PDB file as gemmi writes it, atoms N, CA and C in Angstrom:
CRYST1    1.000    1.000    1.000  90.00  90.00  90.00 P 1                      
ATOM      1  N   MET A   1     -21.217   1.892 -13.186  1.00  0.00           N  
ATOM      2  CA  MET A   1     -20.343   2.967 -12.733  1.00  0.00           C  
ATOM      3  C   MET A   1     -19.483   3.410 -13.915  1.00  0.00           C  
ATOM      4  N   SER A   2     -19.462   4.668 -14.156  1.00  0.00           N  
ATOM      5  CA  SER A   2     -18.652   5.182 -15.260  1.00  0.00           C  
ATOM      6  C   SER A   2     -17.278   5.590 -14.756  1.00  0.00           C  
ATOM      7  N   GLY A   3     -16.347   5.630 -15.661  1.00  0.00           N  
ATOM      8  CA  GLY A   3     -14.987   6.007 -15.311  1.00  0.00           C  
ATOM      9  C   GLY A   3     -14.808   7.508 -15.327  1.00  0.00           C  
ATOM     10  N   PRO A   4     -13.563   7.954 -15.168  1.00  0.00           N  
ATOM     11  CA  PRO A   4     -13.281   9.391 -15.177  1.00  0.00           C  
ATOM     12  C   PRO A   4     -13.582   9.981 -16.556  1.00  0.00           C  
ATOM     13  N   PRO A   5     -13.910  11.259 -16.600  1.00  0.00           N  
ATOM     14  CA  PRO A   5     -14.162  11.897 -17.904  1.00  0.00           C  
ATOM     15  C   PRO A   5     -12.968  11.693 -18.837  1.00  0.00           C  
ATOM     16  N   ALA A   6     -13.275  11.461 -20.096  1.00  0.00           N  
ATOM     17  CA  ALA A   6     -12.246  11.111 -21.077  1.00  0.00           C  
ATOM     18  C   ALA A   6     -11.197  12.196 -21.276  1.00  0.00           C  
ATOM     19  N   ASP A   7     -11.501  13.439 -20.926  1.00  0.00           N  
ATOM     20  CA  ASP A   7     -10.538  14.519 -21.136  1.00  0.00           C  
ATOM     21  C   ASP A   7      -9.633  14.746 -19.921  1.00  0.00           C  
ATOM     22  N   LYS A   8      -9.784  13.952 -18.880  1.00  0.00           N  
ATOM     23  CA  LYS A   8      -8.991  14.121 -17.652  1.00  0.00           C  
ATOM     24  C   LYS A   8      -7.806  13.163 -17.620  1.00  0.00           C  
ATOM     25  N   GLN A   9      -6.681  13.641 -17.089  1.00  0.00           N  
ATOM     26  CA  GLN A   9      -5.530  12.789 -16.849  1.00  0.00           C  
ATOM     27  C   GLN A   9      -5.780  12.012 -15.554  1.00  0.00           C  
ATOM     28  N   VAL A  10      -5.375  10.760 -15.523  1.00  0.00           N  
ATOM     29  CA  VAL A  10      -5.584   9.919 -14.357  1.00  0.00           C  
ATOM     30  C   VAL A  10      -4.219   9.485 -13.837  1.00  0.00           C  
ATOM     31  N   HIS A  11      -3.937   9.818 -12.587  1.00  0.00           N  
ATOM     32  CA  HIS A  11      -2.680   9.457 -11.946  1.00  0.00           C  
ATOM     33  C   HIS A  11      -2.974   8.380 -10.910  1.00  0.00           C  
ATOM     34  N   ILE A  12      -2.268   7.262 -11.019  1.00  0.00           N  
ATOM     35  CA  ILE A  12      -2.499   6.108 -10.167  1.00  0.00           C  
ATOM     36  C   ILE A  12      -1.233   5.832  -9.369  1.00  0.00           C  
ATOM     37  N   ILE A  13      -1.392   5.726  -8.064  1.00  0.00           N  
ATOM     38  CA  ILE A  13      -0.245   5.427  -7.194  1.00  0.00           C  
ATOM     39  C   ILE A  13      -0.265   3.937  -6.893  1.00  0.00           C  
ATOM     40  N   CYS A  14       0.862   3.271  -7.172  1.00  0.00           N  
ATOM     41  CA  CYS A  14       0.986   1.827  -6.981  1.00  0.00           C  
ATOM     42  C   CYS A  14       2.219   1.534  -6.126  1.00  0.00           C  
ATOM     43  N   ASP A  15       2.202   0.363  -5.512  1.00  0.00           N  
ATOM     44  CA  ASP A  15       3.437  -0.076  -4.873  1.00  0.00           C  
ATOM     45  C   ASP A  15       4.350  -0.631  -5.968  1.00  0.00           C  
ATOM     46  N   ASN A  16       5.490  -1.145  -5.589  1.00  0.00           N  
ATOM     47  CA  ASN A  16       6.479  -1.600  -6.572  1.00  0.00           C  
ATOM     48  C   ASN A  16       6.319  -3.061  -6.962  1.00  0.00           C  
ATOM     49  N   TYR A  17       5.151  -3.619  -6.734  1.00  0.00           N  
ATOM     50  CA  TYR A  17       4.911  -5.014  -7.086  1.00  0.00           C  
ATOM     51  C   TYR A  17       5.128  -5.209  -8.586  1.00  0.00           C  
ATOM     52  N   ALA A  18       5.756  -6.295  -8.961  1.00  0.00           N  
ATOM     53  CA  ALA A  18       6.178  -6.514 -10.344  1.00  0.00           C  
ATOM     54  C   ALA A  18       5.020  -6.512 -11.340  1.00  0.00           C  
ATOM     55  N   THR A  19       3.821  -6.936 -10.927  1.00  0.00           N  
ATOM     56  CA  THR A  19       2.712  -6.990 -11.879  1.00  0.00           C  
ATOM     57  C   THR A  19       2.351  -5.615 -12.419  1.00  0.00           C  
ATOM     58  N   HIS A  20       2.615  -4.569 -11.661  1.00  0.00           N  
ATOM     59  CA  HIS A  20       2.310  -3.218 -12.131  1.00  0.00           C  
ATOM     60  C   HIS A  20       3.259  -2.773 -13.241  1.00  0.00           C  
ATOM     61  N   LYS A  21       4.358  -3.485 -13.391  1.00  0.00           N  
ATOM     62  CA  LYS A  21       5.359  -3.129 -14.398  1.00  0.00           C  
ATOM     63  C   LYS A  21       5.448  -4.191 -15.494  1.00  0.00           C  
ATOM     64  N   HIS A  22       4.478  -5.086 -15.518  1.00  0.00           N  
ATOM     65  CA  HIS A  22       4.454  -6.174 -16.491  1.00  0.00           C  
ATOM     66  C   HIS A  22       4.367  -5.593 -17.909  1.00  0.00           C  
ATOM     67  N   PRO A  23       4.991  -6.238 -18.886  1.00  0.00           N  
ATOM     68  CA  PRO A  23       4.925  -5.723 -20.268  1.00  0.00           C  
ATOM     69  C   PRO A  23       3.496  -5.493 -20.775  1.00  0.00           C  
ATOM     70  N   LYS A  24       2.544  -6.327 -20.370  1.00  0.00           N  
ATOM     71  CA  LYS A  24       1.151  -6.118 -20.802  1.00  0.00           C  
ATOM     72  C   LYS A  24       0.606  -4.803 -20.246  1.00  0.00           C  
ATOM     73  N   VAL A  25       0.951  -4.509 -19.002  1.00  0.00           N  
ATOM     74  CA  VAL A  25       0.518  -3.248 -18.399  1.00  0.00           C  
ATOM     75  C   VAL A  25       1.174  -2.086 -19.126  1.00  0.00           C  
ATOM     76  N   GLU A  26       2.464  -2.202 -19.398  1.00  0.00           N  
ATOM     77  CA  GLU A  26       3.179  -1.130 -20.101  1.00  0.00           C  
ATOM     78  C   GLU A  26       2.602  -0.900 -21.501  1.00  0.00           C  
ATOM     79  N   ARG A  27       2.237  -1.988 -22.184  1.00  0.00           N  
ATOM     80  CA  ARG A  27       1.617  -1.838 -23.511  1.00  0.00           C  
ATOM     81  C   ARG A  27       0.263  -1.138 -23.401  1.00  0.00           C  
ATOM     82  N   TRP A  28      -0.522  -1.512 -22.392  1.00  0.00           N  
ATOM     83  CA  TRP A  28      -1.831  -0.884 -22.192  1.00  0.00           C  
ATOM     84  C   TRP A  28      -1.658   0.612 -21.932  1.00  0.00           C  
ATOM     85  N   LEU A  29      -0.696   0.957 -21.093  1.00  0.00           N  
ATOM     86  CA  LEU A  29      -0.458   2.367 -20.767  1.00  0.00           C  
ATOM     87  C   LEU A  29      -0.027   3.158 -22.006  1.00  0.00           C  
ATOM     88  N   LYS A  30       0.733   2.532 -22.888  1.00  0.00           N  
ATOM     89  CA  LYS A  30       1.134   3.223 -24.124  1.00  0.00           C  
ATOM     90  C   LYS A  30      -0.073   3.531 -25.005  1.00  0.00           C  
ATOM     91  N   ARG A  31      -1.079   2.655 -24.964  1.00  0.00           N  
ATOM     92  CA  ARG A  31      -2.296   2.878 -25.758  1.00  0.00           C  
ATOM     93  C   ARG A  31      -3.265   3.834 -25.068  1.00  0.00           C  
ATOM     94  N   HIS A  32      -3.141   4.014 -23.768  1.00  0.00           N  
ATOM     95  CA  HIS A  32      -4.049   4.854 -22.984  1.00  0.00           C  
ATOM     96  C   HIS A  32      -3.219   5.948 -22.301  1.00  0.00           C  
ATOM     97  N   LYS A  33      -2.865   6.948 -23.069  1.00  0.00           N  
ATOM     98  CA  LYS A  33      -1.888   7.962 -22.656  1.00  0.00           C  
ATOM     99  C   LYS A  33      -2.312   8.801 -21.452  1.00  0.00           C  
ATOM    100  N   ARG A  34      -3.600   8.871 -21.155  1.00  0.00           N  
ATOM    101  CA  ARG A  34      -4.025   9.728 -20.046  1.00  0.00           C  
ATOM    102  C   ARG A  34      -3.819   9.086 -18.678  1.00  0.00           C  
ATOM    103  N   PHE A  35      -3.450   7.802 -18.658  1.00  0.00           N  
ATOM    104  CA  PHE A  35      -3.213   7.109 -17.399  1.00  0.00           C  
ATOM    105  C   PHE A  35      -1.715   7.128 -17.084  1.00  0.00           C  
ATOM    106  N   HIS A  36      -1.379   7.522 -15.872  1.00  0.00           N  
ATOM    107  CA  HIS A  36       0.022   7.659 -15.453  1.00  0.00           C  
ATOM    108  C   HIS A  36       0.211   6.918 -14.129  1.00  0.00           C  
ATOM    109  N   LEU A  37       1.158   5.991 -14.113  1.00  0.00           N  
ATOM    110  CA  LEU A  37       1.456   5.264 -12.884  1.00  0.00           C  
ATOM    111  C   LEU A  37       2.604   5.938 -12.150  1.00  0.00           C  
ATOM    112  N   HIS A  38       2.453   6.044 -10.853  1.00  0.00           N  
ATOM    113  CA  HIS A  38       3.496   6.541  -9.971  1.00  0.00           C  
ATOM    114  C   HIS A  38       3.708   5.466  -8.915  1.00  0.00           C  
ATOM    115  N   PHE A  39       4.960   5.167  -8.604  1.00  0.00           N  
ATOM    116  CA  PHE A  39       5.261   4.065  -7.694  1.00  0.00           C  
ATOM    117  C   PHE A  39       5.794   4.589  -6.369  1.00  0.00           C  
ATOM    118  N   THR A  40       5.310   3.974  -5.283  1.00  0.00           N  
ATOM    119  CA  THR A  40       5.859   4.320  -3.977  1.00  0.00           C  
ATOM    120  C   THR A  40       7.289   3.793  -3.921  1.00  0.00           C  
ATOM    121  N   PRO A  41       8.134   4.411  -3.117  1.00  0.00           N  
ATOM    122  CA  PRO A  41       9.524   3.952  -3.038  1.00  0.00           C  
ATOM    123  C   PRO A  41       9.613   2.523  -2.498  1.00  0.00           C  
ATOM    124  N   THR A  42      10.618   1.807  -2.943  1.00  0.00           N  
ATOM    125  CA  THR A  42      10.883   0.482  -2.396  1.00  0.00           C  
ATOM    126  C   THR A  42      11.119   0.618  -0.894  1.00  0.00           C  
ATOM    127  N   SER A  43      10.653  -0.345  -0.148  1.00  0.00           N  
ATOM    128  CA  SER A  43      10.782  -0.358   1.321  1.00  0.00           C  
ATOM    129  C   SER A  43      10.021   0.789   1.976  1.00  0.00           C  
ATOM    130  N   ALA A  44       8.935   1.194   1.380  1.00  0.00           N  
ATOM    131  CA  ALA A  44       8.106   2.255   1.968  1.00  0.00           C  
ATOM    132  C   ALA A  44       6.689   1.737   2.182  1.00  0.00           C  
ATOM    133  N   SER A  45       6.583   0.562   2.807  1.00  0.00           N  
ATOM    134  CA  SER A  45       5.269  -0.041   3.008  1.00  0.00           C  
ATOM    135  C   SER A  45       4.358   0.849   3.847  1.00  0.00           C  
ATOM    136  N   TRP A  46       4.946   1.741   4.639  1.00  0.00           N  
ATOM    137  CA  TRP A  46       4.138   2.648   5.465  1.00  0.00           C  
ATOM    138  C   TRP A  46       3.324   3.608   4.613  1.00  0.00           C  
ATOM    139  N   LEU A  47       3.658   3.743   3.326  1.00  0.00           N  
ATOM    140  CA  LEU A  47       2.869   4.583   2.432  1.00  0.00           C  
ATOM    141  C   LEU A  47       1.685   3.838   1.822  1.00  0.00           C  
ATOM    142  N   ASN A  48       1.709   2.522   1.892  1.00  0.00           N  
ATOM    143  CA  ASN A  48       0.685   1.703   1.272  1.00  0.00           C  
ATOM    144  C   ASN A  48      -0.394   1.412   2.313  1.00  0.00           C  
ATOM    145  N   MET A  49      -1.581   1.980   2.121  1.00  0.00           N  
ATOM    146  CA  MET A  49      -2.631   1.877   3.136  1.00  0.00           C  
ATOM    147  C   MET A  49      -3.074   0.441   3.386  1.00  0.00           C  
ATOM    148  N   ILE A  50      -3.111  -0.416   2.377  1.00  0.00           N  
ATOM    149  CA  ILE A  50      -3.519  -1.799   2.620  1.00  0.00           C  
ATOM    150  C   ILE A  50      -2.462  -2.538   3.428  1.00  0.00           C  
ATOM    151  N   GLU A  51      -1.191  -2.216   3.227  1.00  0.00           N  
ATOM    152  CA  GLU A  51      -0.153  -2.829   4.050  1.00  0.00           C  
ATOM    153  C   GLU A  51      -0.260  -2.355   5.493  1.00  0.00           C  
ATOM    154  N   ARG A  52      -0.637  -1.095   5.678  1.00  0.00           N  
ATOM    155  CA  ARG A  52      -0.848  -0.586   7.041  1.00  0.00           C  
ATOM    156  C   ARG A  52      -2.003  -1.337   7.708  1.00  0.00           C  
ATOM    157  N   PHE A  53      -3.071  -1.589   6.942  1.00  0.00           N  
ATOM    158  CA  PHE A  53      -4.210  -2.324   7.489  1.00  0.00           C  
ATOM    159  C   PHE A  53      -3.783  -3.733   7.896  1.00  0.00           C  
ATOM    160  N   PHE A  54      -3.056  -4.435   7.021  1.00  0.00           N  
ATOM    161  CA  PHE A  54      -2.614  -5.790   7.347  1.00  0.00           C  
ATOM    162  C   PHE A  54      -1.644  -5.794   8.533  1.00  0.00           C  
ATOM    163  N   ARG A  55      -0.816  -4.762   8.644  1.00  0.00           N  
ATOM    164  CA  ARG A  55       0.067  -4.662   9.809  1.00  0.00           C  
ATOM    165  C   ARG A  55      -0.760  -4.563  11.088  1.00  0.00           C  
ATOM    166  N   ASP A  56      -1.785  -3.690  11.057  1.00  0.00           N  
ATOM    167  CA  ASP A  56      -2.631  -3.533  12.241  1.00  0.00           C  
ATOM    168  C   ASP A  56      -3.387  -4.818  12.554  1.00  0.00           C  
ATOM    169  N   LEU A  57      -3.927  -5.477  11.544  1.00  0.00           N  
ATOM    170  CA  LEU A  57      -4.621  -6.751  11.740  1.00  0.00           C  
ATOM    171  C   LEU A  57      -3.678  -7.762  12.391  1.00  0.00           C  
ATOM    172  N   THR A  58      -2.465  -7.839  11.886  1.00  0.00           N  
ATOM    173  CA  THR A  58      -1.489  -8.779  12.437  1.00  0.00           C  
ATOM    174  C   THR A  58      -1.139  -8.434  13.873  1.00  0.00           C  
ATOM    175  N   ASP A  59      -0.822  -7.159  14.119  1.00  0.00           N  
ATOM    176  CA  ASP A  59      -0.395  -6.748  15.458  1.00  0.00           C  
ATOM    177  C   ASP A  59      -1.524  -6.797  16.490  1.00  0.00           C  
ATOM    178  N   LYS A  60      -2.717  -6.384  16.094  1.00  0.00           N  
ATOM    179  CA  LYS A  60      -3.807  -6.232  17.067  1.00  0.00           C  
ATOM    180  C   LYS A  60      -4.666  -7.480  17.228  1.00  0.00           C  
ATOM    181  N   ARG A  61      -4.625  -8.394  16.256  1.00  0.00           N  
ATOM    182  CA  ARG A  61      -5.500  -9.557  16.373  1.00  0.00           C  
ATOM    183  C   ARG A  61      -4.788 -10.893  16.186  1.00  0.00           C  
ATOM    184  N   ILE A  62      -4.033 -11.039  15.138  1.00  0.00           N  
ATOM    185  CA  ILE A  62      -3.480 -12.364  14.848  1.00  0.00           C  
ATOM    186  C   ILE A  62      -2.384 -12.745  15.839  1.00  0.00           C  
ATOM    187  N   ARG A  63      -1.419 -11.851  16.087  1.00  0.00           N  
ATOM    188  CA  ARG A  63      -0.322 -12.186  17.010  1.00  0.00           C  
ATOM    189  C   ARG A  63      -0.816 -12.365  18.441  1.00  0.00           C  
ATOM    190  N   ARG A  64      -1.897 -11.724  18.799  1.00  0.00           N  
ATOM    191  CA  ARG A  64      -2.431 -11.810  20.173  1.00  0.00           C  
ATOM    192  C   ARG A  64      -3.327 -13.034  20.364  1.00  0.00           C  
ATOM    193  N   GLY A  65      -3.677 -13.701  19.285  1.00  0.00           N  
ATOM    194  CA  GLY A  65      -4.645 -14.791  19.381  1.00  0.00           C  
ATOM    195  C   GLY A  65      -4.004 -16.159  19.425  1.00  0.00           C  
ATOM    196  N   VAL A  66      -4.798 -17.108  19.885  1.00  0.00           N  
ATOM    197  CA  VAL A  66      -4.442 -18.520  19.836  1.00  0.00           C  
ATOM    198  C   VAL A  66      -5.569 -19.194  19.066  1.00  0.00           C  
ATOM    199  N   PHE A  67      -5.227 -19.857  17.991  1.00  0.00           N  
ATOM    200  CA  PHE A  67      -6.227 -20.437  17.113  1.00  0.00           C  
ATOM    201  C   PHE A  67      -5.995 -21.942  17.014  1.00  0.00           C  
ATOM    202  N   LYS A  68      -7.029 -22.717  17.336  1.00  0.00           N  
ATOM    203  CA  LYS A  68      -6.905 -24.172  17.336  1.00  0.00           C  
ATOM    204  C   LYS A  68      -7.047 -24.758  15.945  1.00  0.00           C  
ATOM    205  N   ASP A  69      -7.661 -23.984  15.040  1.00  0.00           N  
ATOM    206  CA  ASP A  69      -7.803 -24.474  13.675  1.00  0.00           C  
ATOM    207  C   ASP A  69      -7.994 -23.282  12.732  1.00  0.00           C  
ATOM    208  N   LEU A  70      -8.003 -23.586  11.455  1.00  0.00           N  
ATOM    209  CA  LEU A  70      -8.116 -22.550  10.438  1.00  0.00           C  
ATOM    210  C   LEU A  70      -9.436 -21.786  10.572  1.00  0.00           C  
ATOM    211  N   GLU A  71     -10.507 -22.479  10.910  1.00  0.00           N  
ATOM    212  CA  GLU A  71     -11.815 -21.832  11.041  1.00  0.00           C  
ATOM    213  C   GLU A  71     -11.788 -20.744  12.120  1.00  0.00           C  
ATOM    214  N   GLN A  72     -11.117 -21.001  13.231  1.00  0.00           N  
ATOM    215  CA  GLN A  72     -11.004 -19.980  14.286  1.00  0.00           C  
ATOM    216  C   GLN A  72     -10.233 -18.760  13.791  1.00  0.00           C  
ATOM    217  N   LEU A  73      -9.172 -18.988  13.038  1.00  0.00           N  
ATOM    218  CA  LEU A  73      -8.394 -17.881  12.485  1.00  0.00           C  
ATOM    219  C   LEU A  73      -9.250 -17.062  11.519  1.00  0.00           C  
ATOM    220  N   ILE A  74      -9.969 -17.740  10.640  1.00  0.00           N  
ATOM    221  CA  ILE A  74     -10.830 -17.045   9.678  1.00  0.00           C  
ATOM    222  C   ILE A  74     -11.890 -16.225  10.410  1.00  0.00           C  
ATOM    223  N   THR A  75     -12.485 -16.779  11.443  1.00  0.00           N  
ATOM    224  CA  THR A  75     -13.502 -16.069  12.224  1.00  0.00           C  
ATOM    225  C   THR A  75     -12.894 -14.846  12.905  1.00  0.00           C  
ATOM    226  N   ALA A  76     -11.704 -14.994  13.477  1.00  0.00           N  
ATOM    227  CA  ALA A  76     -11.047 -13.868  14.158  1.00  0.00           C  
ATOM    228  C   ALA A  76     -10.756 -12.736  13.175  1.00  0.00           C  
ATOM    229  N   ILE A  77     -10.297 -13.072  11.982  1.00  0.00           N  
ATOM    230  CA  ILE A  77     -10.016 -12.046  10.967  1.00  0.00           C  
ATOM    231  C   ILE A  77     -11.314 -11.367  10.552  1.00  0.00           C  
ATOM    232  N   GLY A  78     -12.364 -12.148  10.317  1.00  0.00           N  
ATOM    233  CA  GLY A  78     -13.657 -11.575   9.949  1.00  0.00           C  
ATOM    234  C   GLY A  78     -14.198 -10.653  11.021  1.00  0.00           C  
ATOM    235  N   ASP A  79     -14.075 -11.063  12.296  1.00  0.00           N  
ATOM    236  CA  ASP A  79     -14.540 -10.216  13.406  1.00  0.00           C  
ATOM    237  C   ASP A  79     -13.749  -8.911  13.464  1.00  0.00           C  
ATOM    238  N   TYR A  80     -12.435  -8.996  13.259  1.00  0.00           N  
ATOM    239  CA  TYR A  80     -11.608  -7.794  13.282  1.00  0.00           C  
ATOM    240  C   TYR A  80     -12.043  -6.833  12.175  1.00  0.00           C  
ATOM    241  N   ILE A  81     -12.259  -7.365  10.985  1.00  0.00           N  
ATOM    242  CA  ILE A  81     -12.673  -6.525   9.852  1.00  0.00           C  
ATOM    243  C   ILE A  81     -14.036  -5.893  10.141  1.00  0.00           C  
ATOM    244  N   ASP A  82     -14.963  -6.674  10.691  1.00  0.00           N  
ATOM    245  CA  ASP A  82     -16.285  -6.129  11.022  1.00  0.00           C  
ATOM    246  C   ASP A  82     -16.175  -4.986  12.024  1.00  0.00           C  
ATOM    247  N   ARG A  83     -15.380  -5.170  13.079  1.00  0.00           N  
ATOM    248  CA  ARG A  83     -15.203  -4.094  14.076  1.00  0.00           C  
ATOM    249  C   ARG A  83     -14.528  -2.878  13.452  1.00  0.00           C  
ATOM    250  N   HIS A  84     -13.537  -3.127  12.620  1.00  0.00           N  
ATOM    251  CA  HIS A  84     -12.841  -2.026  11.941  1.00  0.00           C  
ATOM    252  C   HIS A  84     -13.820  -1.224  11.085  1.00  0.00           C  
ATOM    253  N   ASN A  85     -14.690  -1.921  10.378  1.00  0.00           N  
ATOM    254  CA  ASN A  85     -15.634  -1.260   9.474  1.00  0.00           C  
ATOM    255  C   ASN A  85     -16.735  -0.497  10.201  1.00  0.00           C  
ATOM    256  N   GLU A  86     -16.944  -0.780  11.483  1.00  0.00           N  
ATOM    257  CA  GLU A  86     -17.956  -0.051  12.254  1.00  0.00           C  
ATOM    258  C   GLU A  86     -17.533   1.385  12.541  1.00  0.00           C  
ATOM    259  N   SER A  87     -16.258   1.653  12.494  1.00  0.00           N  
ATOM    260  CA  SER A  87     -15.773   2.993  12.849  1.00  0.00           C  
ATOM    261  C   SER A  87     -14.861   3.553  11.761  1.00  0.00           C  
ATOM    262  N   LEU A  88     -15.302   3.434  10.522  1.00  0.00           N  
ATOM    263  CA  LEU A  88     -14.494   3.943   9.413  1.00  0.00           C  
ATOM    264  C   LEU A  88     -14.371   5.456   9.467  1.00  0.00           C  
ATOM    265  N   LYS A  89     -13.220   5.927   9.119  1.00  0.00           N  
ATOM    266  CA  LYS A  89     -12.993   7.360   8.988  1.00  0.00           C  
ATOM    267  C   LYS A  89     -11.871   7.554   7.984  1.00  0.00           C  
ATOM    268  N   PRO A  90     -11.885   8.656   7.272  1.00  0.00           N  
ATOM    269  CA  PRO A  90     -10.824   8.867   6.281  1.00  0.00           C  
ATOM    270  C   PRO A  90      -9.471   9.033   6.961  1.00  0.00           C  
ATOM    271  N   PHE A  91      -8.453   8.529   6.290  1.00  0.00           N  
ATOM    272  CA  PHE A  91      -7.093   8.734   6.789  1.00  0.00           C  
ATOM    273  C   PHE A  91      -6.615  10.080   6.284  1.00  0.00           C  
ATOM    274  N   ILE A  92      -6.146  10.896   7.184  1.00  0.00           N  
ATOM    275  CA  ILE A  92      -5.656  12.222   6.819  1.00  0.00           C  
ATOM    276  C   ILE A  92      -4.168  12.276   7.134  1.00  0.00           C  
ATOM    277  N   TRP A  93      -3.370  12.485   6.093  1.00  0.00           N  
ATOM    278  CA  TRP A  93      -1.929  12.583   6.292  1.00  0.00           C  
ATOM    279  C   TRP A  93      -1.631  13.838   7.100  1.00  0.00           C  
ATOM    280  N   THR A  94      -0.811  13.696   8.112  1.00  0.00           N  
ATOM    281  CA  THR A  94      -0.405  14.859   8.898  1.00  0.00           C  
ATOM    282  C   THR A  94       1.053  15.223   8.659  1.00  0.00           C  
ATOM    283  N   ALA A  95       1.800  14.288   8.106  1.00  0.00           N  
ATOM    284  CA  ALA A  95       3.205  14.569   7.827  1.00  0.00           C  
ATOM    285  C   ALA A  95       3.302  15.461   6.587  1.00  0.00           C  
ATOM    286  N   LYS A  96       4.268  16.335   6.604  1.00  0.00           N  
ATOM    287  CA  LYS A  96       4.507  17.198   5.446  1.00  0.00           C  
ATOM    288  C   LYS A  96       5.268  16.398   4.381  1.00  0.00           C  
ATOM    289  N   ALA A  97       4.962  16.672   3.127  1.00  0.00           N  
ATOM    290  CA  ALA A  97       5.599  15.962   2.019  1.00  0.00           C  
ATOM    291  C   ALA A  97       7.122  16.065   2.105  1.00  0.00           C  
ATOM    292  N   ALA A  98       7.632  17.234   2.441  1.00  0.00           N  
ATOM    293  CA  ALA A  98       9.082  17.421   2.526  1.00  0.00           C  
ATOM    294  C   ALA A  98       9.692  16.508   3.593  1.00  0.00           C  
ATOM    295  N   ASP A  99       8.990  16.320   4.725  1.00  0.00           N  
ATOM    296  CA  ASP A  99       9.491  15.438   5.779  1.00  0.00           C  
ATOM    297  C   ASP A  99       9.511  13.984   5.318  1.00  0.00           C  
ATOM    298  N   ILE A 100       8.465  13.576   4.620  1.00  0.00           N  
ATOM    299  CA  ILE A 100       8.397  12.209   4.108  1.00  0.00           C  
ATOM    300  C   ILE A 100       9.522  11.969   3.108  1.00  0.00           C  
ATOM    301  N   LEU A 101       9.707  12.899   2.189  1.00  0.00           N  
ATOM    302  CA  LEU A 101      10.762  12.741   1.186  1.00  0.00           C  
ATOM    303  C   LEU A 101      12.147  12.725   1.829  1.00  0.00           C  
ATOM    304  N   GLU A 102      12.335  13.489   2.877  1.00  0.00           N  
ATOM    305  CA  GLU A 102      13.616  13.481   3.588  1.00  0.00           C  
ATOM    306  C   GLU A 102      13.863  12.119   4.229  1.00  0.00           C  
ATOM    307  N   LYS A 103      12.824  11.505   4.806  1.00  0.00           N  
ATOM    308  CA  LYS A 103      12.975  10.164   5.385  1.00  0.00           C  
ATOM    309  C   LYS A 103      13.325   9.147   4.310  1.00  0.00           C  
ATOM    310  N   VAL A 104      12.674   9.247   3.165  1.00  0.00           N  
ATOM    311  CA  VAL A 104      12.972   8.336   2.057  1.00  0.00           C  
ATOM    312  C   VAL A 104      14.421   8.513   1.626  1.00  0.00           C  
ATOM    313  N   LYS A 105      14.876   9.751   1.530  1.00  0.00           N  
ATOM    314  CA  LYS A 105      16.263  10.035   1.126  1.00  0.00           C  
ATOM    315  C   LYS A 105      17.250   9.434   2.130  1.00  0.00           C  
ATOM    316  N   ARG A 106      16.974   9.609   3.442  1.00  0.00           N  
ATOM    317  CA  ARG A 106      17.859   9.043   4.469  1.00  0.00           C  
ATOM    318  C   ARG A 106      17.882   7.522   4.402  1.00  0.00           C  
ATOM    319  N   ALA A 107      16.709   6.911   4.166  1.00  0.00           N  
ATOM    320  CA  ALA A 107      16.640   5.445   4.091  1.00  0.00           C  
ATOM    321  C   ALA A 107      17.431   4.930   2.900  1.00  0.00           C  
ATOM    322  N   ARG A 108      17.314   5.612   1.767  1.00  0.00           N  
ATOM    323  CA  ARG A 108      18.085   5.197   0.586  1.00  0.00           C  
ATOM    324  C   ARG A 108      19.575   5.328   0.832  1.00  0.00           C  
ATOM    325  N   THR A 109      19.987   6.426   1.450  1.00  0.00           N  
ATOM    326  CA  THR A 109      21.401   6.635   1.747  1.00  0.00           C  
ATOM    327  C   THR A 109      21.912   5.543   2.675  1.00  0.00           C  
ATOM    328  N   ALA A 110      21.128   5.240   3.719  1.00  0.00           N  
ATOM    329  CA  ALA A 110      21.530   4.191   4.663  1.00  0.00           C  
ATOM    330  C   ALA A 110      21.627   2.842   3.966  1.00  0.00           C  
ATOM    331  N   ARG A 111      20.641   2.539   3.110  1.00  0.00           N  
ATOM    332  CA  ARG A 111      20.643   1.265   2.383  1.00  0.00           C  
ATOM    333  C   ARG A 111      21.841   1.185   1.443  1.00  0.00           C  
ATOM    334  N   ASN A 112      22.138   2.263   0.753  1.00  0.00           N  
ATOM    335  CA  ASN A 112      23.239   2.269  -0.219  1.00  0.00           C  
ATOM    336  C   ASN A 112      24.601   2.234   0.453  1.00  0.00           C  
ATOM    337  N   ASN A 113      24.676   2.646   1.708  1.00  0.00           N  
ATOM    338  CA  ASN A 113      25.962   2.695   2.427  1.00  0.00           C  
ATOM    339  C   ASN A 113      26.205   1.461   3.290  1.00  0.00           C  
ATOM    340  N   ARG A 114      25.290   0.478   3.238  1.00  0.00           N  
ATOM    341  CA  ARG A 114      25.480  -0.749   4.018  1.00  0.00           C  
ATOM    342  C   ARG A 114      26.683  -1.511   3.469  1.00  0.00           C  
ATOM    343  N   PRO A 115      27.465  -2.101   4.356  1.00  0.00           N  
ATOM    344  CA  PRO A 115      28.594  -2.913   3.877  1.00  0.00           C  
ATOM    345  C   PRO A 115      28.074  -4.156   3.156  1.00  0.00           C  
ATOM    346  N   SER A 116      28.805  -4.597   2.169  1.00  0.00           N  
ATOM    347  CA  SER A 116      28.442  -5.808   1.430  1.00  0.00           C  
ATOM    348  C   SER A 116      28.647  -7.010   2.310  1.00  0.00           C  
ATOM    349  N   GLU A 117      27.800  -8.007   2.105  1.00  0.00           N  
ATOM    350  CA  GLU A 117      27.946  -9.241   2.910  1.00  0.00           C  
ATOM    351  C   GLU A 117      28.726 -10.279   2.176  1.00  0.00           C  
TER     352      GLU A 117                                                      
END                                                                             
């Protein structure tokens, strides 16, 4: 599999996990100028599709189950993934960007205005 054409800029959206900001990553990005990282806001897990998947797995299968051993848990997770993969469809954002940014702004304001403990 080949990568993107060498003359194209590549924009990558990442969560705020520390490994994405590691000095080795930053050095690599300095050497590869066409790659640009953009980070989702802190506390915005709803923007991260894999976190949404794990939330659904937890809510729809793990919390509802009773598992007598690790093997049962592993089987339940595998079954959930198999069923999920049978009906794949692209996720289409329906929220407007301005609405999402307004929610992020309100969340930051609320977080910044919390009383100190």
